[in-house]
KEKE-3310 file (N, C-alpha, C; in steps of 0.2 Angstrom, whole numbers, plus 5000, padded with zeros to 4 digits):
npx = (5064:5061:5053:5042:5038:5040:5045:5056:5070:5079:5087:5102:5103:5106:5109:5113:5119:5126:5139:5155:5165:5171:5167:5156:5145:5137:5122:5127:5139:5150:5162:5163:5170:5165:5163:5153:5144:5130:5126:5133:5128:5131:5141:5150:5154:5150:5142:5148:5155:5153:5142:5132:5131:5125:5113:5106:5105:5097:5086:5081:5077:5068:5060:5052:5043:5035:5033:5025:5031:5047:5063:5077:5088:5086:5086:5100:5107:5104:5109:5123:5125:5122:5132:5143:5142:5140:5127:5111:5098:5087:5079:5074:5072:5068:5075:5085:5078:5067:5073:5077:5065:5060:5070:5066:5053:5056:5063:5054:5045:5053:5055:5042:5040:5049:5047:5035:5022:5029:5043:5048:5056:5068:5084:5094:5108:5113:5114:5113:5106:5092:5082:5068:5055:5041:5043:5057:5062:5059:5067:5079:5093:5093:5087:5083:5077:5065:5053:5038:5028:5026:5022:5011:5025:5032:5031:5042:5056:5072:5087:5105:5122:5135:5150:5150:5153:5147:5134:5130:5130:5118:5107:5100:5087:5074:5064:5070:5071:5080:5096:5102:5114:5122:5135:5145:5142:5134:5125:5125:5138:5149:5154:5164:5162:5168:5176:5178:5169:5157:5157:5155:5143:5135:5136:5131:5117:5113:5114:5103:5094:5091:5092:5105:5107:5114:5115:5119:5117:5123:5136:5139:5143:5156:5160:5167:5179:5179:5168:5157:5155:5153:5161:5174:5171:5167:5156:5147:5133:5116:5107:5108:5107:5106:5109:5109:5124:5122:5117:5123:5116:5104:5088:5088:5087:5092:5088:5097:5098:5102:5106:5098:5089:5086:5074:5063:5054:5039:5028:5020:5023:5031:5031:5034:5030:5039:5051:5066:5067:5071:5079:5086:5092:5101:5109:5114:5122:5133:5139:5143:5151:5161:5166:5171:5182:5199:5210:5202:5196:5208:5212:5202:5204:5217:5215:5206:5214:5224:5217:5213:5225:5231:5223:5225:5238:5238:5236:5226:5219:5205:5200:5196:5196:5200:5192:5186:5182:5189:5182:5173:5172:5175:5176:5180:5174:5178:5169:5165:5163:5151:5148:5139:5141:5153:5151:5143:5152:5162:5154:5152:5165:5167:5166:5158:5152:5146:5137:5137:5129:5132:5144:5152:5160:5157:5164:5159:5165:5164:5168:5177:5184:5197:5215:5219:5207:5204:5215:5212:5200:5204:5213:5204:5196:5205:5209:5196:5195:5206:5202:5191:5199:5204)
npy = (4920:4908:4902:4909:4906:4891:4876:4870:4869:4869:4879:4888:4899:4912:4927:4934:4949:4955:4953:4950:4944:4929:4931:4933:4944:4945:4951:4957:4962:4953:4943:4930:4916:4910:4894:4887:4894:4897:4884:4880:4890:4903:4906:4916:4922:4934:4950:4952:4963:4965:4956:4962:4974:4970:4965:4976:4984:4977:4975:4988:4988:4977:4964:4953:4945:4934:4918:4919:4927:4932:4937:4948:4946:4933:4925:4928:4923:4909:4906:4908:4899:4887:4886:4886:4874:4864:4859:4857:4863:4869:4871:4883:4884:4886:4880:4867:4855:4857:4858:4845:4838:4842:4835:4822:4821:4823:4811:4801:4804:4802:4788:4783:4787:4779:4765:4764:4761:4752:4756:4765:4766:4773:4774:4778:4782:4773:4782:4794:4811:4820:4830:4838:4837:4826:4817:4819:4816:4802:4798:4800:4791:4786:4779:4786:4798:4794:4794:4786:4794:4802:4794:4788:4785:4789:4778:4768:4770:4765:4759:4758:4753:4765:4763:4750:4736:4724:4727:4735:4726:4719:4727:4735:4735:4733:4740:4752:4769:4779:4782:4791:4800:4806:4817:4819:4813:4823:4827:4814:4812:4818:4808:4801:4797:4784:4787:4778:4768:4776:4778:4766:4762:4771:4767:4754:4757:4764:4755:4747:4756:4767:4784:4795:4804:4818:4824:4839:4848:4852:4850:4856:4871:4875:4871:4859:4861:4861:4867:4859:4844:4832:4832:4828:4815:4809:4803:4809:4815:4815:4823:4836:4843:4859:4870:4879:4887:4893:4906:4914:4917:4921:4914:4900:4887:4874:4864:4855:4849:4837:4829:4813:4817:4830:4834:4831:4837:4847:4861:4865:4854:4855:4868:4884:4897:4907:4904:4907:4921:4938:4944:4934:4928:4938:4939:4926:4927:4935:4926:4915:4921:4925:4913:4907:4914:4916:4905:4904:4891:4885:4891:4887:4874:4874:4880:4871:4859:4863:4865:4852:4845:4851:4848:4835:4834:4837:4826:4823:4813:4810:4813:4803:4803:4813:4820:4824:4836:4850:4864:4857:4848:4835:4829:4815:4809:4802:4788:4789:4803:4816:4823:4834:4840:4845:4855:4864:4868:4874:4885:4892:4896:4905:4900:4894:4879:4863:4848:4831:4816:4803:4805:4815:4831:4845:4856:4869:4882:4899:4900:4910:4913:4920:4917:4921:4921:4907:4902:4908:4901:4888:4888:4890:4878:4868:4871:4868:4854:4849:4851:4842:4830:4829)
npz = (4893:4887:4896:4894:4881:4876:4883:4876:4873:4883:4887:4891:4905:4900:4892:4877:4870:4859:4847:4839:4827:4832:4845:4859:4868:4884:4893:4904:4900:4900:4891:4879:4871:4855:4851:4844:4835:4833:4831:4819:4811:4810:4800:4795:4806:4820:4816:4804:4793:4778:4776:4785:4779:4766:4770:4776:4765:4756:4764:4763:4750:4746:4756:4756:4743:4739:4731:4720:4711:4704:4710:4708:4717:4721:4709:4705:4716:4715:4702:4705:4715:4710:4699:4707:4714:4704:4701:4693:4695:4708:4724:4735:4753:4770:4781:4787:4790:4781:4769:4768:4769:4756:4748:4752:4747:4733:4731:4733:4723:4712:4713:4711:4698:4692:4694:4700:4713:4722:4723:4734:4745:4756:4760:4775:4785:4800:4815:4810:4807:4802:4804:4812:4809:4806:4795:4793:4806:4806:4796:4802:4809:4823:4837:4849:4844:4841:4850:4857:4859:4848:4838:4825:4814:4798:4785:4775:4777:4779:4787:4786:4792:4793:4784:4784:4775:4772:4773:4762:4752:4751:4754:4745:4732:4720:4726:4731:4732:4735:4742:4756:4762:4776:4776:4786:4802:4811:4823:4828:4833:4827:4817:4805:4788:4778:4762:4752:4755:4754:4741:4736:4741:4735:4722:4722:4726:4715:4705:4707:4703:4710:4716:4723:4737:4747:4763:4767:4777:4788:4785:4774:4763:4766:4779:4781:4775:4761:4748:4747:4757:4752:4741:4745:4748:4736:4730:4721:4722:4717:4722:4734:4750:4759:4772:4787:4788:4776:4773:4783:4795:4793:4791:4781:4768:4756:4742:4730:4714:4701:4685:4684:4694:4691:4684:4691:4700:4698:4694:4709:4716:4727:4739:4748:4758:4763:4757:4749:4749:4745:4755:4762:4751:4747:4758:4757:4745:4749:4758:4750:4741:4749:4754:4743:4739:4735:4744:4755:4760:4762:4774:4783:4784:4789:4801:4807:4808:4816:4828:4831:4832:4842:4853:4853:4857:4870:4878:4887:4899:4899:4886:4873:4859:4845:4831:4815:4801:4792:4800:4808:4822:4833:4850:4858:4874:4889:4896:4909:4912:4909:4894:4894:4906:4905:4895:4902:4911:4903:4898:4910:4911:4901:4887:4873:4868:4862:4864:4856:4850:4862:4869:4866:4864:4854:4842:4832:4826:4820:4803:4800:4811:4822:4824:4837:4844:4843:4851:4864:4866:4866:4877:4888:4886:4888:4902:4908:4905:4912:4925:4926:4926:4939)
capx = (5060:5059:5047:5036:5036:5039:5051:5058:5077:5083:5092:5106:5101:5111:5106:5118:5116:5130:5145:5159:5169:5169:5166:5149:5144:5131:5119:5131:5146:5155:5164:5163:5173:5160:5165:5147:5142:5123:5126:5136:5124:5135:5147:5155:5154:5145:5144:5153:5153:5150:5135:5128:5129:5121:5106:5104:5104:5092:5080:5079:5074:5062:5062:5049:5038:5032:5035:5021:5035:5054:5067:5083:5093:5085:5089:5107:5110:5103:5114:5129:5126:5122:5138:5149:5142:5139:5121:5107:5093:5087:5073:5076:5068:5069:5078:5088:5072:5063:5077:5077:5058:5060:5073:5062:5048:5059:5065:5048:5042:5057:5054:5036:5041:5054:5045:5028:5021:5034:5049:5047:5061:5074:5089:5098:5113:5112:5117:5112:5101:5090:5078:5063:5048:5039:5047:5064:5063:5059:5073:5085:5094:5094:5081:5082:5073:5059:5048:5032:5023:5026:5020:5015:5030:5031:5033:5047:5063:5077:5094:5111:5127:5140:5156:5148:5153:5142:5127:5128:5129:5111:5102:5096:5083:5070:5060:5074:5070:5086:5101:5102:5120:5124:5142:5148:5136:5135:5122:5127:5144:5154:5156:5166:5160:5173:5175:5177:5163:5152:5157:5153:5136:5131:5136:5126:5110:5112:5114:5096:5089:5089:5096:5109:5107:5118:5113:5125:5114:5128:5143:5140:5145:5163:5161:5172:5185:5177:5161:5153:5159:5153:5167:5179:5169:5168:5151:5143:5126:5111:5103:5111:5103:5110:5105:5113:5128:5121:5115:5126:5112:5097:5085:5088:5089:5091:5089:5099:5098:5105:5106:5092:5085:5085:5067:5057:5049:5035:5025:5015:5025:5034:5031:5034:5028:5044:5057:5070:5065:5076:5084:5090:5096:5106:5114:5118:5127:5139:5142:5146:5157:5167:5169:5175:5188:5205:5213:5198:5196:5214:5212:5197:5207:5223:5213:5203:5220:5228:5213:5213:5232:5233:5220:5228:5245:5238:5236:5222:5216:5197:5199:5197:5197:5198:5191:5182:5185:5188:5180:5168:5177:5172:5181:5177:5175:5178:5162:5163:5162:5146:5149:5135:5144:5159:5148:5141:5158:5164:5150:5154:5172:5167:5167:5152:5153:5140:5138:5134:5129:5132:5150:5156:5160:5157:5165:5158:5166:5164:5174:5181:5187:5204:5219:5218:5201:5206:5220:5208:5195:5207:5215:5198:5194:5210:5208:5190:5196:5210:5198:5188:5203:5206)
capy = (4920:4901:4900:4913:4903:4884:4873:4865:4869:4868:4884:4891:4905:4917:4932:4937:4955:4957:4949:4952:4938:4923:4933:4935:4948:4945:4957:4960:4964:4948:4941:4923:4914:4906:4888:4884:4898:4896:4877:4881:4894:4910:4904:4921:4925:4939:4957:4952:4969:4964:4953:4967:4979:4968:4964:4982:4987:4973:4977:4994:4987:4972:4959:4947:4946:4928:4914:4920:4931:4931:4942:4948:4943:4925:4923:4929:4918:4903:4905:4908:4893:4881:4886:4884:4867:4860:4856:4860:4866:4869:4873:4887:4884:4890:4877:4860:4850:4859:4856:4837:4836:4842:4829:4816:4821:4822:4804:4797:4805:4799:4781:4782:4788:4774:4759:4763:4761:4748:4760:4770:4765:4778:4772:4783:4779:4773:4787:4800:4816:4824:4835:4837:4835:4819:4813:4819:4812:4795:4797:4800:4784:4786:4778:4791:4803:4791:4792:4783:4800:4805:4789:4784:4788:4789:4772:4768:4772:4759:4761:4754:4756:4768:4760:4742:4734:4719:4730:4737:4720:4716:4732:4739:4731:4737:4745:4757:4775:4783:4782:4797:4800:4812:4816:4818:4813:4829:4825:4807:4812:4819:4802:4801:4792:4782:4789:4772:4765:4780:4777:4759:4762:4774:4763:4749:4759:4766:4749:4745:4761:4772:4790:4796:4811:4820:4829:4843:4854:4855:4849:4860:4878:4876:4869:4854:4863:4862:4870:4853:4839:4826:4833:4824:4808:4807:4799:4813:4815:4817:4828:4838:4848:4864:4875:4882:4892:4895:4913:4917:4918:4922:4907:4898:4880:4873:4857:4856:4842:4836:4822:4810:4820:4837:4837:4827:4842:4851:4866:4863:4848:4857:4875:4887:4904:4912:4902:4911:4928:4942:4946:4928:4927:4943:4936:4920:4929:4937:4920:4911:4925:4925:4906:4905:4918:4912:4904:4904:4885:4883:4893:4883:4867:4875:4881:4864:4854:4866:4864:4845:4843:4854:4845:4828:4835:4838:4820:4823:4806:4809:4813:4797:4804:4820:4819:4829:4839:4857:4866:4852:4844:4831:4827:4810:4810:4795:4786:4791:4810:4818:4829:4840:4844:4849:4860:4869:4871:4879:4891:4896:4899:4909:4897:4891:4873:4859:4841:4827:4809:4802:4805:4820:4838:4847:4862:4872:4889:4903:4899:4916:4913:4922:4913:4924:4918:4900:4901:4909:4896:4882:4889:4889:4871:4864:4872:4864:4847:4847:4851:4836:4825:4828)
capz = (4887:4885:4900:4891:4875:4877:4886:4871:4871:4889:4886:4897:4908:4898:4887:4873:4867:4854:4846:4834:4825:4836:4852:4861:4874:4887:4895:4909:4898:4900:4884:4878:4864:4852:4847:4841:4830:4832:4828:4813:4806:4809:4796:4794:4813:4822:4814:4798:4790:4771:4777:4788:4774:4761:4773:4777:4758:4754:4768:4761:4744:4747:4760:4754:4738:4738:4725:4714:4707:4704:4712:4705:4721:4721:4702:4705:4720:4712:4697:4708:4719:4705:4696:4712:4716:4699:4701:4687:4698:4715:4728:4741:4758:4776:4786:4785:4789:4775:4763:4768:4766:4749:4745:4753:4742:4727:4730:4733:4716:4707:4714:4708:4691:4689:4697:4703:4720:4726:4723:4739:4751:4757:4765:4778:4789:4807:4819:4806:4809:4796:4806:4818:4806:4807:4790:4794:4812:4804:4792:4807:4811:4830:4841:4854:4841:4839:4855:4856:4859:4841:4833:4820:4810:4791:4782:4769:4778:4782:4789:4786:4796:4789:4784:4785:4768:4771:4773:4756:4747:4751:4756:4740:4727:4715:4730:4734:4729:4736:4747:4759:4766:4779:4775:4793:4806:4816:4830:4830:4837:4822:4815:4798:4783:4773:4756:4747:4757:4752:4733:4734:4743:4730:4716:4724:4726:4708:4701:4708:4700:4715:4716:4729:4740:4752:4768:4769:4781:4793:4783:4768:4764:4768:4786:4782:4772:4754:4748:4749:4760:4747:4736:4748:4748:4729:4727:4717:4724:4712:4726:4740:4754:4762:4776:4793:4786:4769:4773:4788:4801:4790:4790:4773:4766:4749:4740:4724:4710:4694:4682:4684:4698:4689:4681:4694:4702:4693:4698:4714:4719:4734:4740:4754:4758:4764:4754:4744:4749:4743:4760:4763:4745:4747:4763:4754:4740:4752:4761:4744:4738:4754:4754:4736:4738:4735:4750:4761:4762:4765:4781:4786:4785:4793:4808:4810:4809:4822:4834:4832:4834:4848:4858:4854:4860:4877:4881:4893:4900:4898:4879:4870:4852:4842:4824:4811:4795:4793:4807:4811:4826:4838:4855:4862:4881:4893:4898:4916:4912:4905:4890:4895:4912:4902:4891:4907:4914:4898:4898:4916:4911:4895:4881:4871:4865:4862:4864:4850:4852:4870:4873:4862:4863:4847:4840:4825:4826:4814:4798:4800:4818:4821:4828:4844:4847:4844:4857:4870:4867:4868:4884:4892:4886:4892:4909:4910:4904:4917:4931:4926:4927:4946)
cpx = (5057:5053:5041:5033:5034:5045:5054:5066:5081:5089:5096:5103:5106:5108:5112:5115:5120:5136:5149:5164:5167:5169:5159:5150:5138:5128:5122:5138:5151:5156:5165:5166:5167:5163:5159:5144:5135:5122:5127:5132:5128:5141:5153:5156:5149:5147:5149:5151:5150:5143:5130:5126:5124:5114:5103:5101:5098:5085:5077:5076:5067:5065:5059:5044:5034:5034:5030:5026:5043:5057:5074:5089:5092:5088:5097:5110:5109:5108:5121:5130:5126:5129:5144:5149:5141:5132:5117:5101:5092:5080:5076:5070:5070:5074:5081:5082:5068:5067:5077:5070:5058:5064:5070:5057:5050:5061:5059:5045:5046:5056:5048:5036:5045:5053:5039:5028:5026:5040:5048:5052:5066:5078:5093:5103:5111:5117:5117:5107:5099:5085:5073:5056:5047:5043:5054:5066:5064:5065:5080:5086:5097:5087:5079:5077:5066:5054:5041:5026:5022:5023:5013:5019:5029:5034:5038:5054:5066:5084:5099:5117:5132:5146:5156:5148:5148:5135:5125:5127:5122:5106:5097:5093:5079:5064:5063:5073:5077:5090:5102:5108:5121:5132:5147:5142:5137:5132:5123:5134:5150:5158:5158:5164:5166:5172:5174:5171:5157:5151:5154:5145:5132:5131:5131:5119:5109:5111:5107:5091:5087:5094:5100:5109:5112:5115:5119:5122:5119:5135:5144:5142:5151:5165:5166:5178:5185:5170:5156:5157:5159:5158:5173:5177:5168:5162:5146:5136:5122:5107:5107:5107:5108:5106:5111:5117:5127:5120:5118:5122:5105:5094:5085:5090:5089:5092:5091:5099:5101:5104:5099:5086:5083:5078:5062:5052:5045:5031:5019:5017:5028:5034:5032:5034:5034:5051:5060:5069:5071:5081:5088:5095:5102:5111:5118:5123:5133:5143:5146:5152:5163:5170:5173:5180:5194:5208:5209:5197:5202:5215:5208:5201:5213:5220:5210:5209:5223:5224:5214:5220:5234:5230:5223:5235:5244:5238:5232:5218:5209:5196:5201:5198:5196:5198:5187:5186:5184:5187:5174:5172:5173:5177:5178:5179:5174:5171:5160:5162:5156:5148:5145:5138:5150:5156:5146:5147:5161:5161:5152:5161:5173:5169:5161:5154:5146:5142:5135:5135:5129:5138:5155:5155:5161:5159:5163:5159:5165:5170:5179:5185:5195:5208:5219:5212:5201:5210:5216:5203:5198:5210:5210:5196:5199:5210:5202:5192:5201:5207:5194:5192:5205:5202)
cpy = (4913:4899:4903:4909:4895:4881:4868:4864:4868:4873:4886:4897:4911:4921:4935:4943:4957:4952:4952:4946:4932:4925:4935:4939:4947:4951:4960:4962:4959:4945:4933:4921:4909:4900:4884:4887:4897:4889:4877:4886:4901:4908:4909:4925:4930:4946:4957:4958:4968:4961:4958:4972:4977:4967:4971:4985:4983:4974:4984:4994:4983:4967:4952:4949:4940:4924:4915:4924:4929:4938:4942:4945:4935:4922:4923:4924:4911:4901:4904:4901:4887:4881:4884:4877:4862:4856:4860:4864:4866:4872:4877:4885:4888:4887:4870:4855:4851:4857:4848:4835:4837:4836:4823:4815:4820:4814:4800:4798:4801:4791:4779:4782:4782:4767:4758:4763:4757:4752:4766:4770:4770:4775:4778:4779:4779:4779:4794:4805:4820:4829:4833:4837:4828:4814:4813:4816:4804:4793:4796:4793:4783:4785:4783:4797:4800:4789:4790:4789:4803:4800:4790:4788:4786:4782:4773:4770:4766:4762:4756:4757:4759:4764:4752:4740:4728:4721:4732:4732:4718:4721:4734:4734:4736:4741:4751:4763:4779:4781:4789:4797:4806:4812:4816:4818:4817:4827:4818:4807:4814:4813:4803:4795:4791:4784:4783:4768:4769:4779:4771:4758:4765:4770:4757:4751:4761:4760:4746:4750:4766:4779:4791:4803:4812:4825:4833:4849:4857:4855:4854:4867:4879:4873:4863:4855:4863:4864:4865:4847:4833:4826:4828:4816:4805:4803:4803:4813:4818:4823:4830:4844:4852:4868:4878:4888:4895:4903:4917:4919:4920:4915:4905:4890:4880:4866:4857:4849:4843:4829:4819:4813:4827:4839:4833:4832:4846:4856:4863:4857:4850:4865:4877:4894:4909:4910:4906:4918:4932:4943:4940:4927:4932:4941:4930:4921:4931:4931:4916:4915:4925:4918:4904:4910:4914:4911:4903:4896:4882:4885:4889:4877:4868:4876:4875:4860:4857:4864:4856:4842:4845:4850:4838:4829:4836:4832:4820:4816:4805:4810:4807:4797:4811:4819:4825:4831:4846:4860:4863:4847:4841:4828:4822:4811:4803:4794:4789:4799:4811:4824:4835:4844:4848:4855:4866:4872:4876:4885:4895:4899:4904:4906:4893:4885:4869:4852:4837:4820:4809:4804:4810:4827:4840:4854:4864:4879:4892:4901:4904:4917:4915:4917:4915:4921:4910:4899:4903:4904:4889:4882:4887:4881:4867:4865:4868:4857:4845:4847:4844:4829:4824:4823)
cpz = (4885:4889:4897:4885:4876:4879:4881:4871:4877:4889:4892:4899:4906:4892:4884:4870:4861:4853:4840:4833:4829:4844:4853:4867:4877:4890:4901:4907:4897:4893:4884:4871:4862:4848:4844:4836:4828:4829:4821:4808:4805:4806:4796:4801:4814:4819:4809:4794:4783:4772:4780:4783:4769:4764:4774:4770:4756:4758:4766:4754:4744:4751:4758:4748:4736:4732:4719:4709:4708:4707:4709:4710:4721:4714:4702:4710:4718:4706:4700:4712:4715:4701:4701:4714:4711:4698:4695:4690:4705:4718:4734:4746:4764:4781:4783:4785:4783:4769:4762:4766:4759:4745:4746:4748:4735:4726:4729:4726:4711:4707:4710:4701:4688:4693:4700:4710:4724:4727:4728:4745:4751:4762:4768:4782:4797:4810:4815:4809:4803:4798:4811:4815:4807:4802:4791:4801:4810:4800:4796:4809:4818:4834:4846:4851:4839:4845:4853:4855:4852:4836:4831:4816:4803:4789:4777:4771:4781:4783:4788:4790:4791:4789:4784:4777:4767:4770:4766:4750:4746:4752:4751:4735:4723:4719:4733:4729:4729:4742:4749:4764:4769:4779:4781:4797:4812:4823:4832:4833:4832:4820:4807:4794:4778:4766:4751:4749:4754:4744:4732:4736:4738:4724:4717:4723:4719:4704:4701:4706:4704:4713:4723:4731:4746:4757:4770:4773:4785:4790:4777:4769:4767:4775:4786:4777:4764:4754:4750:4752:4756:4742:4739:4748:4741:4727:4723:4717:4718:4716:4732:4743:4758:4767:4781:4790:4780:4768:4779:4794:4799:4789:4782:4773:4758:4747:4732:4720:4703:4691:4682:4689:4696:4687:4684:4697:4697:4697:4702:4718:4726:4734:4747:4754:4758:4760:4749:4744:4748:4749:4761:4757:4745:4752:4760:4749:4743:4755:4755:4741:4743:4754:4748:4735:4739:4742:4756:4764:4765:4772:4785:4788:4790:4800:4811:4812:4815:4828:4836:4835:4840:4854:4859:4858:4867:4881:4888:4894:4898:4891:4876:4862:4850:4834:4821:4804:4795:4800:4809:4815:4832:4843:4859:4869:4884:4896:4905:4917:4907:4901:4892:4901:4910:4898:4896:4910:4909:4898:4904:4915:4905:4888:4879:4866:4865:4863:4857:4852:4860:4873:4869:4863:4856:4846:4833:4825:4820:4809:4798:4807:4817:4825:4835:4847:4848:4850:4863:4871:4869:4875:4889:4892:4889:4899:4912:4910:4910:4924:4932:4927:4935:4950)
residu = (UNK:UNK:UNK:UNK:UNK:UNK:UNK:UNK:UNK:UNK:UNK:UNK:UNK:UNK:UNK:UNK:UNK:UNK:UNK:UNK:UNK:UNK:UNK:UNK:UNK:UNK:UNK:UNK:UNK:UNK:UNK:UNK:UNK:UNK:UNK:UNK:UNK:UNK:UNK:UNK:UNK:UNK:UNK:UNK:UNK:UNK:UNK:UNK:UNK:UNK:UNK:UNK:UNK:UNK:UNK:UNK:UNK:UNK:UNK:UNK:UNK:UNK:UNK:UNK:UNK:UNK:UNK:UNK:UNK:UNK:UNK:UNK:UNK:UNK:UNK:UNK:UNK:UNK:UNK:UNK:UNK:UNK:UNK:UNK:UNK:UNK:UNK:UNK:UNK:UNK:UNK:UNK:UNK:UNK:UNK:UNK:UNK:UNK:UNK:UNK:UNK:UNK:UNK:UNK:UNK:UNK:UNK:UNK:UNK:UNK:UNK:UNK:UNK:UNK:UNK:UNK:UNK:UNK:UNK:UNK:UNK:UNK:UNK:UNK:UNK:UNK:UNK:UNK:UNK:UNK:UNK:UNK:UNK:UNK:UNK:UNK:UNK:UNK:UNK:UNK:UNK:UNK:UNK:UNK:UNK:UNK:UNK:UNK:UNK:UNK:UNK:UNK:UNK:UNK:UNK:UNK:UNK:UNK:UNK:UNK:UNK:UNK:UNK:UNK:UNK:UNK:UNK:UNK:UNK:UNK:UNK:UNK:UNK:UNK:UNK:UNK:UNK:UNK:UNK:UNK:UNK:UNK:UNK:UNK:UNK:UNK:UNK:UNK:UNK:UNK:UNK:UNK:UNK:UNK:UNK:UNK:UNK:UNK:UNK:UNK:UNK:UNK:UNK:UNK:UNK:UNK:UNK:UNK:UNK:UNK:UNK:UNK:UNK:UNK:UNK:UNK:UNK:UNK:UNK:UNK:UNK:UNK:UNK:UNK:UNK:UNK:UNK:UNK:UNK:UNK:UNK:UNK:UNK:UNK:UNK:UNK:UNK:UNK:UNK:UNK:UNK:UNK:UNK:UNK:UNK:UNK:UNK:UNK:UNK:UNK:UNK:UNK:UNK:UNK:UNK:UNK:UNK:UNK:UNK:UNK:UNK:UNK:UNK:UNK:UNK:UNK:UNK:UNK:UNK:UNK:UNK:UNK:UNK:UNK:UNK:UNK:UNK:UNK:UNK:UNK:UNK:UNK:UNK:UNK:UNK:UNK:UNK:UNK:UNK:UNK:UNK:UNK:UNK:UNK:UNK:UNK:UNK:UNK:UNK:UNK:UNK:UNK:UNK:UNK:UNK:UNK:UNK:UNK:UNK:UNK:UNK:UNK:UNK:UNK:UNK:UNK:UNK:UNK:UNK:UNK:UNK:UNK:UNK:UNK:UNK:UNK:UNK:UNK:UNK:UNK:UNK:UNK:UNK:UNK:UNK:UNK:UNK:UNK:UNK:UNK:UNK:UNK:UNK:UNK:UNK:UNK:UNK:UNK:UNK:UNK:UNK:UNK:UNK:UNK:UNK:UNK:UNK:UNK:UNK:UNK:UNK:UNK:UNK:UNK:UNK:UNK:UNK:UNK:UNK:UNK:UNK:UNK:UNK:UNK:UNK:UNK:UNK:UNK:UNK:UNK:UNK:UNK:UNK:UNK:UNK:UNK:UNK:UNK:UNK:UNK)
# end
């Protein structure tokens, strides 16, 4: 199919036809353990019965009505999501990039309202990733995402290094509109941000009149063991962006805001044709209800800790580090081994994983993955790593 459409993804020559839980089945009937969940999108796994039921029911009522009108599902999901996260208002979109575009526009308008044309600078972190549009590519703090062929890029973005205390002492001034923190740098290599540093950076930005935003496209909706990863960092963002797992596989994103950022957007400032359609909102309600059930996050953290401690216990020479939060896990690989080669071999052996950064294998399994599926996946992963040690 890729050859018929466009060669953008470098996809594996593999066709999956169905799945259940954290197990996928290809067109030949072979089964695979899914440790990537559609890059964190299938938060409740494949064929999760309550989600399937809600989607079927909503499809029989209405799928899309446009934002000229309101839907009961959209209003209900907005109320539930805001209550669960502690935000005052929000914008629904269709993807992480679109959610981040909304945040960028909100920050720029906030800066203009509180300093005029000079307050336009948005700081992001080195090794961050914020999306594939021109603005979100520019915001991304990795040079490899800034090829000359897509230039010119959008002005007004600067980067600082995460966990660099000297950087935050001099970075912000009265030209700063916002600090945009990716709570765990997913595409950058599952790099962790220190909580005290994040709090200090946020305080320094706010002191100069800026707002603080969190990119939780990948880390949010339970991925890191709490509803929002920013809860663990404690810097209380004025704006947060969500996507990936928010609707369990239906395309959706959200940009939530509160406090100084709550009343920046007005009618006409930012819109999208498909955004917040009833089908996506119905799916989102099931995801949120599942995540906030008693004990759910405890299980996410237990499973994530088990995976990390198990891999650490193998003492495999090519593994340099095992890190992460909840079920967002990065395994550092020695420089002589290409992580992509490990990804390919895992696929050959029946395990779906991905790479991140230049030297990391990344796991983003469904939050509902069973212990049995974890054991099967780890068994394959250990066998593959052992082969690369020979």
